N, C-alpha and C positions, 0 to 999 in steps of 0.2 A: 546732405539733402535727404537720403534714404536711411537714416540711422536706425529707424524702427524696424527695418527688415533684417537686421542682424540676428534676431531671435529665431528667424525661420530655420536657420541651420540647426539650432538646438532642438527645435521641434521635429525636424527630420530625423535627427539622431534618436530622439525619444521614440518616434514611431518605429524606427528600425529596431531599436532595442525591444520594444513591445512585440514586434513580429518575431524576433529571435526567441524571446521568452515563450511565446505561444507555440512555436515550433518545438522547442525543447520540452515544454510541458506535454505536448502530444507524443513525443518520443518516450518520455517517462511513463505516460499512461500505457503505452504499448508495452513497455518494458515490464510494468507491474503485472501484466497478463502472463508473462513468461517466467516470473519469479515464483517459485513454489516454496511454501512454508509447511511445516508439519507440526500439528498440535497433538499432545498425548495426554492420556489419563490412565489411571490404574497401573502405574509403573510401566507403561508401554503396552498394556494389554489392548488398548484401543488407540488407534492413530487416525487422525483426519488430515488430509492434504488439501490445501487451498492455494489459490493464486494470491499474490500480494494485494490484489484488488478485493479479496475476500470471497471469491467464488469457490465453493467446495468442489473439489475435483476427485476425491477418493476417500475411502474409509476402509481401514483394515481392523479386523476384530480377531483376536486370538480365540480359537475354538474352545479353549479350556473354560471360558466364562459362560458357555451356553448350558446353563443348568436352569430348568424350568422354574425352580423356586427362587432363583436369583434374577428374574426378569427385570425388576425395578432397578437393581444394582447395575445391570447391563445398560439399561436406558440412561441412567445417570452418567455412567462412564462415557457413553456415546456423546451425550450433550456436552459433557466437560471437555472432551477431545475437540469437538467442533468449536466450542467457545475459545479454547486455547489456540486453535489454528486461526480463528478470526482475530484474536488479540495480536498474535504474531504478525498476521497480514497487515493489520493497522499500524503496528510499530514499524514494519518494514517500509510501508508506503510513506510514513512520516520521515523515516531516515532518507529515503530516496528524494523526497521533496526538499529536505534540508540540504542535501548535496546540490540539488538544482539551484536553490535560492542562494546558497553560498557561492556557487560558481558564477552567478549573475551579479554578485555584489549586493544582494538584498540583505536586509537585516535578518539575523537569526530569529526564528520563531514567527516570521511574517506569514500570515494566513493567506493563502491563495485559493481561489474557488476551485473545488472539484470533489 
């Protein structure tokens, strides 16, 4: 008589899975704030630290590169280190997302919003 209601259990499972995924994504986002990556340029003369979310948290510059005539070189090295750190942050965030989606049984490479 109520055969059509059998699908409600499946819907409840889907809703529970969605809530679980939302919670795990929130945990992952918080985790990305704690992961630190380091980008370098000039064979390590300039180093930029960033969270895996891409927020720049520090910059280290070897004092040997502070020569007034080399100002543009120093600026380029700083930008290169920051870009390297941001690239590593993006790669790390993607790797963390891949772990999350794999753990949830979602297809590899599935794009989730964030």
